[in-house]
C-alpha positions in Angstrom: 5.4 4.5 -15.2 3.3 1.4 -15.2 -0.4 1.1 -14.5 -1.2 -2.2 -12.8 -5.0 -2.3 -13.2 -7.7 -3.8 -15.4 -8.9 -7.2 -16.3 -6.8 -10.2 -15.2 -5.7 -10.9 -18.8 -4.6 -7.2 -19.1 -2.6 -7.5 -15.9 -0.7 -10.5 -17.2 1.0 -8.3 -19.7 1.5 -5.5 -17.2 3.1 -7.9 -14.7 5.6 -9.0 -17.3 7.0 -5.4 -17.1 7.7 -5.9 -13.4 10.3 -8.5 -14.2 13.9 -7.3 -14.6 14.3 -3.5 -14.3 11.4 -2.0 -12.5 9.6 1.1 -13.8 10.2 4.2 -11.7 6.5 4.4 -10.8 3.9 1.6 -10.5 0.4 2.7 -9.7 -2.6 0.6 -8.8 -5.8 0.5 -6.7 -6.6 -1.2 -3.4 -8.7 -3.7 -5.3 -6.0 -4.7 -7.7 -3.5 -4.8 -4.8 -5.8 -7.4 -3.2 -5.8 -9.5 -6.4 -2.1 -9.1 -7.1 -0.5 -9.3 -3.6 1.4 -12.5 -4.5 3.3 -10.7 -7.2 3.7 -7.3 -5.5 5.0 -8.7 -2.2 8.0 -10.2 -3.9 9.3 -6.8 -4.9 11.5 -4.5 -2.8 9.9 -1.1 -3.4 11.8 2.1 -2.9 8.8 4.2 -2.0 5.2 3.3 -1.4 2.8 6.3 -1.8 -0.6 5.5 -0.6 -3.5 7.7 -1.7 -6.8 7.6 0.2 -4.7 6.6 3.2 -7.8 7.0 5.5 -8.7 3.5 4.3 -5.9 2.3 6.6 -7.5 3.9 9.7 -8.3 0.4 11.0 -5.0 -1.5 11.4 -6.8 -4.8 11.0 -8.6 -3.8 7.8 -7.9 -5.8 4.6 -6.2 -2.8 2.9 -3.9 -2.3 5.9 -3.1 -6.0 6.2 -2.2 -6.2 2.5 -0.1 -3.1 2.4 1.9 -4.2 5.4 3.0 -7.2 3.3 4.8 -4.9 0.9 8.5 -4.3 1.5 9.7 -0.7 1.0 12.4 1.7 2.2 9.9 4.6 2.6 6.2 4.9 3.0 4.2 8.1 2.4 0.5 8.5 3.1 -1.9 11.0 1.4 -5.2 11.8 2.9 -7.4 14.8 3.5 -8.9 13.2 6.6 -6.3 11.6 8.9 -8.8 11.7 11.7 -12.4 11.0 11.0 -13.8 9.7 14.3 -11.1 9.3 16.9 -7.4 9.4 17.7 -7.0 5.7 17.3 -7.4 6.3 13.5 -4.4 8.6 13.5 -2.4 6.1 15.5 -3.2 3.4 12.9 -1.7 5.6 10.2 1.3 6.4 12.3 1.7 2.7 13.1 1.7 1.9 9.4 4.4 4.5 8.8 6.6 3.8 11.8 5.5 0.5 13.5 8.7 0.3 15.6 7.9 3.7 17.2 4.1 3.6 17.4 3.7 0.2 18.8 0.6 0.7 20.9 -2.4 3.0 20.6 -2.5 3.3 24.4 
């Protein structure tokens, strides 16, 4: 497993480990994803597991926009609150998982 987090100089060393054979698990934060999207979008991920997925309840949010740039074969969302205010929030999560099926919130 590789933690991709910390100060920029620490992440330089961590990112070197993403070259060649990928570790089985790479974990990071939404904030680090924002800073390292250029590196992370170049990788074909097997599985994306997104904790605190309620942060994607707005499909136009920065977090959602960044995560949609990552290539993966499978996406999993973890959240205790898939609906906080309305059904559109649930649609946004489903659209992230299956954009070809959940094309419209109508």
